[in-house]
DSSP file (Angstrom, degrees, kcal/mol; ACC not computed):
  #  RESIDUE AA STRUCTURE BP1 BP2  ACC     N-H-->O    O-->H-N    N-H-->O    O-->H-N    TCO  KAPPA ALPHA  PHI   PSI    X-CA   Y-CA   Z-CA
    1    1 A M     >        0   0    0      0, 0.0     4,-2.2     0, 0.0     5,-0.2   0.000 360.0 360.0 360.0 -50.8  -28.3  -55.5  -18.3
    2    2 A K  H  >  +     0   0    0      1,-0.2     4,-1.8     2,-0.2     5,-0.1   0.828 360.0  53.9 -68.2 -31.0  -28.3  -51.9  -16.8
    3    3 A L  H  > S+     0   0    0      2,-0.2     4,-2.2     1,-0.2    -1,-0.2   0.898 108.3  48.4 -69.6 -38.9  -32.1  -51.7  -17.5
    4    4 A K  H  > S+     0   0    0      2,-0.2     4,-1.6     1,-0.2    -2,-0.2   0.879 112.8  47.2 -69.5 -39.2  -32.8  -54.9  -15.6
    5    5 A L  H  X S+     0   0    0     -4,-2.2     4,-2.7     2,-0.2    -1,-0.2   0.866 111.8  53.2 -70.9 -36.1  -30.6  -53.8  -12.6
    6    6 A S  H  X S+     0   0    0     -4,-1.8     4,-2.6    -5,-0.2    -2,-0.2   0.923 110.2  45.7 -67.9 -39.6  -32.4  -50.4  -12.7
    7    7 A L  H  X S+     0   0    0     -4,-2.2     4,-2.0     2,-0.2    -1,-0.2   0.814 111.3  51.9 -73.4 -27.2  -35.8  -51.9  -12.6
    8    8 A I  H  X S+     0   0    0     -4,-1.6     4,-2.1     2,-0.2    -2,-0.2   0.907 112.5  45.7 -67.9 -43.6  -34.8  -54.2   -9.9
    9    9 A A  H  X S+     0   0    0     -4,-2.7     4,-2.6     2,-0.2    -2,-0.2   0.919 113.4  48.9 -63.7 -44.5  -33.4  -51.3   -7.8
   10   10 A L  H  X S+     0   0    0     -4,-2.6     4,-2.9     2,-0.2     5,-0.2   0.919 110.5  52.3 -60.9 -46.2  -36.5  -49.1   -8.5
   11   11 A T  H  X S+     0   0    0     -4,-2.0     4,-2.5     1,-0.2    -1,-0.2   0.922 112.8  45.2 -50.1 -52.1  -38.9  -52.1   -7.5
   12   12 A G  H  X S+     0   0    0     -4,-2.1     4,-2.1     1,-0.2     5,-0.2   0.925 113.2  49.5 -59.7 -49.0  -37.0  -52.5   -4.2
   13   13 A F  H  X S+     0   0    0     -4,-2.6     4,-2.0     1,-0.2    -1,-0.2   0.911 113.0  45.7 -56.6 -46.7  -36.9  -48.8   -3.5
   14   14 A L  H  X S+     0   0    0     -4,-2.9     4,-1.8     1,-0.2    -1,-0.2   0.916 109.6  54.2 -63.1 -43.1  -40.6  -48.4   -4.1
   15   15 A S  H  < S+     0   0    0     -4,-2.5    -1,-0.2     1,-0.2    -2,-0.2   0.858 114.2  42.9 -63.6 -37.3  -41.6  -51.5   -2.1
   16   16 A L  H  < S+     0   0    0     -4,-2.1    -1,-0.2     1,-0.2    -2,-0.2   0.797 115.8  48.1 -80.4 -26.7  -39.6  -50.0    1.0
   17   17 A S  H  < S+     0   0    0     -4,-2.0     2,-0.3    -5,-0.2    -2,-0.2   0.674  92.5  89.6 -90.4 -16.4  -40.8  -46.5    0.6
   18   18 A C     <  +     0   0    0     -4,-1.8     2,-0.3    -5,-0.1    -4,-0.0  -0.601  50.0 171.6 -78.1 140.1  -44.4  -47.2    0.2
   19   19 A S        -     0   0    0     -2,-0.3     2,-0.5     0, 0.0    -2,-0.0  -0.957  25.9-132.2-144.7 160.3  -46.7  -47.4    3.2
   20   20 A S        +     0   0    0     -2,-0.3    -2,-0.0     1,-0.1     0, 0.0  -0.970  21.1 172.5-118.6 124.9  -50.4  -47.6    3.8
   21   21 A N        +     0   0    0     -2,-0.5    -1,-0.1     5,-0.0     5,-0.1   0.007  25.4 142.2-118.7  31.1  -52.1  -45.4    6.3
   22   22 A S    >>  -     0   0    0      1,-0.1     3,-1.1     3,-0.1     4,-1.1  -0.282  65.4-103.7 -67.4 162.2  -55.7  -46.1    5.8
   23   23 A P  G >4 S+     0   0    0      0, 0.0     3,-0.6     0, 0.0     4,-0.3   0.852 121.6  55.2 -45.7 -48.0  -58.0  -46.2    8.8
   24   24 A D  G >4 S+     0   0    0      1,-0.3     3,-0.6     2,-0.2    -2,-0.0   0.752 105.1  50.3 -60.5 -31.7  -58.1  -49.8    8.8
   25   25 A D  G <4 S+     0   0    0     -3,-1.1    -1,-0.3     1,-0.2    -3,-0.1   0.693 105.1  58.2 -75.9 -25.7  -54.3  -50.1    8.9
   26   26 A L  G << S+     0   0    0     -4,-1.1     2,-0.2    -3,-0.6    -1,-0.2   0.490  81.9 110.7 -89.8  -1.8  -54.1  -47.7   11.9
   27   27 A Q    <   +     0   0    0     -3,-0.6     2,-0.3    -4,-0.3    -3,-0.0  -0.535  46.0 176.4 -75.9 135.2  -56.5  -50.0   14.0
   28   28 A G        -     0   0    0     -2,-0.2     2,-0.1     1,-0.1    -2,-0.0  -0.782  36.8 -69.6-127.0 178.8  -54.7  -51.8   16.9
   29   29 A E        -     0   0    0     -2,-0.3    78,-0.1     1,-0.0    -1,-0.1  -0.381  36.1-137.1 -68.4 144.7  -55.7  -54.0   19.6
   30   30 A V        -     0   0    0     -2,-0.1    74,-0.1    76,-0.1    -1,-0.0  -0.927  33.0-114.5 -98.9 122.4  -57.9  -52.9   22.5
   31   31 A P        -     0   0    0      0, 0.0     3,-0.2     0, 0.0    -1,-0.0  -0.143  14.1-132.4 -54.8 154.7  -56.6  -54.3   25.8
   32   32 A E  S    S+     0   0    0      1,-0.3     2,-0.5    -3,-0.0    -2,-0.0   0.976  95.2  25.9 -70.8 -53.8  -58.8  -56.7   27.6
   33   33 A N  S    S-     0   0    0      2,-0.0     2,-0.4    84,-0.0    -1,-0.3  -0.963  83.6-158.3-112.8 117.4  -58.6  -55.3   31.2
   34   34 A I        -     0   0    0     -2,-0.5    83,-0.3    -3,-0.2     2,-0.3  -0.783  11.7-177.7-104.4 135.8  -57.9  -51.5   31.0
   35   35 A S     >> -     0   0    0     -2,-0.4     5,-1.7    83,-0.2     4,-1.5  -0.888  35.8-122.1-125.3 161.2  -56.3  -49.5   33.9
   36   36 A Y  I  4>S+     0   0    0     81,-1.7     5,-3.2    -2,-0.3    -1,-0.1   0.913 109.8  46.9 -68.3 -47.7  -55.6  -45.8   34.1
   37   37 A E  I  45S+     0   0    0     81,-0.7    -1,-0.1     3,-0.2    -3,-0.0   0.926 120.2  34.2 -68.2 -39.6  -51.8  -46.4   34.8
   38   38 A A  I  45S+     0   0    0      3,-0.1    -1,-0.2     4,-0.0    -2,-0.2   0.834 137.0  10.6 -81.5 -33.2  -51.1  -49.0   32.2
   39   39 A D  I  X5S+     0   0    0     -4,-1.5     4,-0.9     3,-0.1    -3,-0.2   0.815 126.2  39.5-111.8 -53.0  -53.4  -47.8   29.3
   40   40 A I  I  ><S+     0   0    0     -5,-1.7     4,-2.2     1,-0.2     3,-0.3   0.889 106.3  58.2 -83.8 -39.3  -55.0  -44.5   29.8
   41   41 A K  H  ><S+     0   0    0     -5,-3.2     4,-2.4     1,-0.2    -1,-0.2   0.878 106.5  49.3 -50.4 -48.1  -52.3  -42.4   31.3
   42   42 A P  H  > S+     0   0    0      0, 0.0     4,-1.9     0, 0.0    -1,-0.2   0.813 110.2  52.5 -61.2 -33.6  -49.9  -42.9   28.4
   43   43 A I  H  X S+     0   0    0     -4,-0.9     4,-2.0    -3,-0.3     5,-0.3   0.945 112.8  43.8 -63.4 -52.3  -52.7  -42.0   25.9
   44   44 A I  H  X>S+     0   0    0     -4,-2.2     4,-2.3     1,-0.2     5,-1.5   0.876 112.2  53.0 -67.4 -36.3  -53.4  -38.8   27.7
   45   45 A Q  H  <5S+     0   0    0     -4,-2.4     4,-0.3     1,-0.2    -1,-0.2   0.917 115.8  40.5 -62.4 -45.5  -49.6  -37.9   28.1
   46   46 A S  H  <5S+     0   0    0     -4,-1.9    -1,-0.2    -5,-0.1    -2,-0.2   0.774 129.6  24.8 -69.8 -31.9  -49.0  -38.4   24.5
   47   47 A N  H  <5S+     0   0    0     -4,-2.0    -2,-0.2    -5,-0.1    -3,-0.2   0.561 127.1  25.6-116.7 -13.0  -52.1  -36.7   23.2
   48   48 A C  T >X5S+     0   0    0     -4,-2.3     4,-3.1    -5,-0.3     3,-1.4   0.681  91.5  80.9-130.8 -28.8  -53.5  -34.2   25.6
   49   49 A L  T 34<S+     0   0    0     -5,-1.5     4,-0.1    -4,-0.3    -4,-0.1   0.579  75.2  79.8 -71.4 -11.5  -51.0  -32.7   28.0
   50   50 A G  T 34 S+     0   0    0      2,-0.1    -1,-0.3     1,-0.1     3,-0.1   0.887 121.0   6.9 -57.5 -36.9  -49.7  -30.3   25.5
   51   51 A C  T <4 S+     0   0    0     -3,-1.4     6,-2.7     1,-0.1     2,-1.2   0.709 126.1  63.2-110.5 -40.8  -52.8  -28.1   26.3
   52   52 A H  S  < S+     0   0    0     -4,-3.1    12,-2.7     4,-0.2    -3,-0.1  -0.123  77.2 128.9 -89.6  45.4  -54.4  -29.9   29.3
   53   53 A A  S    S-     0   0    0     -2,-1.2    12,-0.1     2,-0.3    -3,-0.1  -0.106  72.6 -69.5 -82.5-175.2  -51.3  -29.4   31.5
   54   54 A E  S    S+     0   0    0      1,-0.3    -2,-0.1     9,-0.1    -1,-0.0  -0.952 136.0  25.3-117.0 110.0  -51.4  -28.0   35.1
   55   55 A P  S    S-     0   0    0      0, 0.0    -2,-0.3     0, 0.0    -1,-0.3   0.593 111.7-122.5 -72.9 156.2  -52.1  -25.1   34.5
   56   56 A P        -     0   0    0      0, 0.0     2,-0.2     0, 0.0    -4,-0.2  -0.294  29.8-163.0 -63.6 155.6  -53.9  -25.6   31.2
   57   57 A V    >   +     0   0    0     -6,-2.7     3,-2.0     1,-0.1     5,-0.1  -0.774  56.5  35.3-130.1 174.0  -52.7  -23.8   28.2
   58   58 A N  T 3  S-     0   0    0      1,-0.3    -1,-0.1    -2,-0.2    -7,-0.1   0.772 130.2 -54.9  52.4  32.8  -53.9  -22.8   24.6
   59   59 A G  T 3  S+     0   0    0      1,-0.3    -1,-0.3    -3,-0.1    -8,-0.0   0.455  91.6 152.6  86.5  -0.4  -57.5  -22.2   25.7
   60   60 A A    <   -     0   0    0     -3,-2.0    -1,-0.3     1,-0.2    -2,-0.0  -0.362  38.4-146.5 -62.8 140.0  -57.9  -25.8   27.3
   61   61 A P  S    S+     0   0    0      0, 0.0    -1,-0.2     0, 0.0    -2,-0.0   0.729  71.4  12.5 -86.8 -17.7  -60.6  -25.5   30.2
   62   62 A M  S    S-     0   0    0     -5,-0.1    -5,-0.1    -7,-0.1     2,-0.1  -0.996  76.3-106.0-159.5 148.7  -59.2  -28.0   32.5
   63   63 A P        -     0   0    0      0, 0.0   -10,-0.2     0, 0.0     3,-0.1  -0.424  12.1-162.6 -74.4 151.8  -56.0  -30.1   33.2
   64   64 A L        +     0   0    0    -12,-2.7   -16,-0.1     1,-0.1   -12,-0.1  -0.474  48.1 128.8-125.7  57.1  -55.9  -33.9   32.5
   65   65 A T        +     0   0    0    -12,-0.1     2,-0.3   -16,-0.0    -1,-0.1   0.563  64.8  21.2 -97.4 -12.6  -53.0  -34.5   34.7
   66   66 A D  S  > S-     0   0    0     -3,-0.1     4,-2.4     1,-0.1     3,-0.4  -0.936  86.6 -88.5-150.6 172.5  -54.2  -37.3   36.9
   67   67 A Y  H  > S+     0   0    0     -2,-0.3     4,-2.8     1,-0.2     5,-0.2   0.898 120.9  48.5 -48.7 -54.2  -56.7  -40.1   37.3
   68   68 A D  H  > S+     0   0    0      1,-0.2     4,-2.1     2,-0.2    -1,-0.2   0.837 111.2  49.4 -56.3 -39.5  -59.4  -38.0   39.0
   69   69 A K  H  > S+     0   0    0     -3,-0.4     4,-1.6     2,-0.2    -1,-0.2   0.912 113.5  45.0 -66.9 -48.7  -59.2  -35.2   36.4
   70   70 A V  H  X S+     0   0    0     -4,-2.4     4,-1.8     2,-0.2     3,-0.4   0.953 113.5  50.2 -64.8 -49.8  -59.4  -37.6   33.5
   71   71 A K  H  X S+     0   0    0     -4,-2.8     4,-2.8     1,-0.2     3,-0.3   0.915 110.2  49.1 -48.6 -48.6  -62.2  -39.5   35.0
   72   72 A Q  H  X S+     0   0    0     -4,-2.1     4,-2.1     1,-0.3     5,-0.5   0.783 107.8  56.8 -68.1 -26.9  -64.2  -36.3   35.7
   73   73 A A  H  X S+     0   0    0     -4,-1.6     6,-1.9    -3,-0.4     4,-0.9   0.850 110.1  44.3 -73.4 -30.6  -63.6  -35.2   32.1
   74   74 A I  H  < S+     0   0    0     -4,-1.8     4,-0.3    -3,-0.3    -2,-0.2   0.906 118.7  42.4 -75.5 -42.5  -65.2  -38.3   30.8
   75   75 A Q  H  < S+     0   0    0     -4,-2.8    -2,-0.2    -5,-0.2    -3,-0.2   0.883 135.9   6.8 -69.9 -38.3  -68.2  -38.2   33.3
   76   76 A S  H  < S+     0   0    0     -4,-2.1    -3,-0.2    -5,-0.2    -2,-0.1   0.440 122.8  54.5-130.3  -6.7  -69.0  -34.5   33.1
   77   77 A R  S  < S-     0   0    0     -4,-0.9    -3,-0.1    -5,-0.5    -4,-0.1   0.301  96.6-113.3-123.1  12.9  -67.0  -32.7   30.5
   78   78 A G     >  +     0   0    0     -4,-0.3     4,-2.4     3,-0.1    -4,-0.2   0.798  57.6 151.8  69.1  30.4  -67.7  -34.6   27.3
   79   79 A L  H  > S+     0   0    0     -6,-1.9     4,-2.2     1,-0.2     5,-0.2   0.905  73.2  48.5 -67.8 -41.5  -64.2  -35.9   26.7
   80   80 A I  H  > S+     0   0    0     -6,-0.2     4,-2.1     2,-0.2    -1,-0.2   0.953 111.2  51.2 -57.5 -52.0  -65.4  -39.0   24.8
   81   81 A D  H  > S+     0   0    0      1,-0.2     4,-1.1     2,-0.2    -2,-0.2   0.943 110.8  50.0 -50.6 -48.8  -67.7  -36.9   22.6
   82   82 A R  H  < S+     0   0    0     -4,-2.4    11,-2.3     1,-0.2     3,-0.3   0.866 112.8  42.9 -62.3 -41.6  -64.7  -34.6   21.9
   83   83 A I  H  < S+     0   0    0     -4,-2.2    17,-0.3     9,-0.2    -1,-0.2   0.730 112.3  56.4 -77.5 -20.3  -62.2  -37.3   20.9
   84   84 A S  H  < S+     0   0    0     -4,-2.1    -1,-0.2    -5,-0.2    -2,-0.2   0.626  81.5 108.5 -87.5 -13.0  -64.9  -39.2   18.8
   85   85 A R  S  < S-     0   0    0     -4,-1.1     3,-0.1    -3,-0.3     8,-0.1  -0.235  80.5 -90.9 -61.3 152.1  -65.8  -36.3   16.6
   86   86 A A    >   -     0   0    0      1,-0.1     3,-2.0     2,-0.1     6,-0.1  -0.207  52.2 -83.1 -58.7 153.5  -64.8  -36.4   12.9
   87   87 A Q  T 3  S+     0   0    0      1,-0.3    -1,-0.1    -3,-0.1     3,-0.1  -0.315 119.6  14.4 -52.5 132.0  -61.4  -34.9   11.7
   88   88 A G  T 3  S+     0   0    0      9,-0.3    -1,-0.3     1,-0.3     2,-0.2   0.303  92.2 137.2  85.8 -12.2  -61.9  -31.3   11.2
   89   89 A T    X   -     0   0    0     -3,-2.0     3,-2.3     1,-0.1    -1,-0.3  -0.492  67.6 -93.9 -65.4 134.7  -65.3  -31.1   13.1
   90   90 A E  T 3  S+     0   0    0      1,-0.3    -1,-0.1    -2,-0.2    -4,-0.1  -0.199 112.2  17.3 -44.5 132.1  -65.7  -28.1   15.4
   91   91 A G  T 3  S+     0   0    0      1,-0.2    -1,-0.3    -3,-0.1    -6,-0.1   0.409  88.5 151.1  82.1  -2.4  -64.6  -29.1   19.0
   92   92 A M    <   -     0   0    0     -3,-2.3     4,-0.3    -6,-0.1    -1,-0.2  -0.337  41.8-103.7 -64.5 140.2  -62.7  -32.2   17.9
   93   93 A M  S    S+     0   0    0    -11,-2.3     7,-0.5     1,-0.2    -8,-0.1  -0.904 100.3  46.0-116.0 153.0  -59.8  -33.1   20.1
   94   94 A P  S >  S-     0   0    0      0, 0.0     3,-2.8     0, 0.0    -1,-0.2   0.359  98.6-124.9 -67.4 131.8  -57.0  -33.0   20.1
   95   95 A S  T 3  S-     0   0    0      1,-0.3    -2,-0.1    -4,-0.1     3,-0.1  -0.207  88.3   0.0 -54.2 125.7  -57.5  -29.4   19.0
   96   96 A G  T 3  S+     0   0    0     -4,-0.3    -1,-0.3     1,-0.2     2,-0.1   0.498 119.2  95.5  76.6   0.7  -55.7  -28.6   15.8
   97   97 A G  S <  S-     0   0    0     -3,-2.8     2,-0.4    -5,-0.2    -9,-0.3  -0.223  83.7 -75.6-109.6-165.6  -54.4  -32.2   15.6
   98   98 A T        -     0   0    0     -3,-0.1    -1,-0.1    -2,-0.1     2,-0.0  -0.777  54.8 -97.9-101.0 147.9  -55.2  -35.4   14.0
   99   99 A R        -     0   0    0     -2,-0.4     3,-0.1     1,-0.1    -1,-0.1  -0.305  44.6-102.5 -64.4 144.7  -58.1  -37.4   15.3
  100  100 A L        -     0   0    0     -7,-0.5    -1,-0.1   -17,-0.3     5,-0.1  -0.369  44.2 -96.7 -65.2 143.3  -57.0  -40.3   17.6
  101  101 A P    >>  -     0   0    0      0, 0.0     4,-1.8     0, 0.0     3,-0.5  -0.225  36.1-110.1 -57.3 153.0  -57.1  -43.8   16.0
  102  102 A E  H 3> S+     0   0    0      1,-0.2     4,-3.5     2,-0.2     5,-0.3   0.893 116.9  57.8 -57.3 -44.1  -60.3  -45.8   16.7
  103  103 A N  H 3> S+     0   0    0      1,-0.2     4,-1.7     2,-0.2    -1,-0.2   0.851 105.5  50.8 -60.1 -31.9  -58.5  -48.3   19.0
  104  104 A I  H <> S+     0   0    0     -3,-0.5     4,-1.7     2,-0.2    -1,-0.2   0.944 113.1  44.5 -70.1 -44.9  -57.3  -45.4   21.2
  105  105 A I  H  X S+     0   0    0     -4,-1.8     4,-2.5     1,-0.2     5,-0.2   0.922 112.7  52.1 -62.7 -44.2  -60.9  -44.1   21.5
  106  106 A A  H  X S+     0   0    0     -4,-3.5     4,-2.8     1,-0.2    -1,-0.2   0.890 106.6  53.7 -65.8 -31.0  -62.2  -47.6   22.0
  107  107 A T  H  X S+     0   0    0     -4,-1.7     4,-1.7    -5,-0.3    -1,-0.2   0.943 109.7  47.1 -68.1 -40.7  -59.7  -48.1   24.8
  108  108 A I  H  X S+     0   0    0     -4,-1.7     4,-2.2     2,-0.2    -2,-0.2   0.911 113.9  49.2 -62.6 -41.2  -60.9  -45.0   26.6
  109  109 A I  H  X S+     0   0    0     -4,-2.5     4,-2.2     1,-0.2    -2,-0.2   0.911 111.7  46.8 -61.3 -44.1  -64.5  -46.0   26.1
  110  110 A K  H  X S+     0   0    0     -4,-2.8     4,-1.4    -5,-0.2    -1,-0.2   0.777 107.1  58.3 -77.0 -21.9  -63.9  -49.5   27.4
  111  111 A W  H  <>S+     0   0    0     -4,-1.7     5,-2.1    -5,-0.2     3,-0.5   0.966 109.8  45.4 -61.4 -50.9  -62.0  -48.0   30.4
  112  112 A R  H ><5S+     0   0    0     -4,-2.2     3,-1.4     1,-0.2    -2,-0.2   0.894 112.1  50.8 -50.2 -47.6  -65.1  -46.1   31.3
  113  113 A D  H 3<5S+     0   0    0     -4,-2.2    -1,-0.2     1,-0.3    -2,-0.2   0.766 104.7  57.8 -69.2 -27.1  -67.3  -49.1   30.7
  114  114 A Q  T 3<5S-     0   0    0     -4,-1.4    -1,-0.3    -3,-0.5    -2,-0.2   0.147 126.1-100.1 -89.6  14.3  -65.0  -51.1   33.0
  115  115 A D  T < 5 -     0   0    0     -3,-1.4    -3,-0.2     1,-0.2    -2,-0.1   0.771  62.8 -71.6  74.6  33.4  -65.7  -48.6   35.8
  116  116 A F      < -     0   0    0     -5,-2.1    -1,-0.2     1,-0.1    -4,-0.1   0.893  58.3-151.2  56.7  53.0  -62.5  -46.6   35.5
  117  117 A Q              0   0    0     -6,-0.4   -81,-1.7   -83,-0.3    -1,-0.1  -0.286 360.0 360.0 -47.6 127.6  -59.9  -49.1   36.9
  118  118 A P              0   0    0      0, 0.0   -81,-0.7     0, 0.0    -1,-0.2   0.495 360.0 360.0 -64.2 360.0  -57.0  -47.1   38.5
């Protein structure tokens, strides 16, 4: 009886403690109509402002603190290239961090493709 209860407890513990973090599981939905305020600003605040603040720190070349600065970084500073690089690749952003999930990168690309809605 003790063995049966132990096995049940162990099975329950393992099922609660296991998780899957494969890239496919980290995919989320990309919003239909993307705006800076609703979609892009929270991404930038969560992932970029540690270095790309005003003034920039840790060797970041420019701030990403508002709509115009983020738009310019996409248009002329290679922001999409940098966030799209493979984990560990030189120049990958966020620097020293984990590559952004594909759905986040796709959201930023779609924002650009939808003409940078404010």
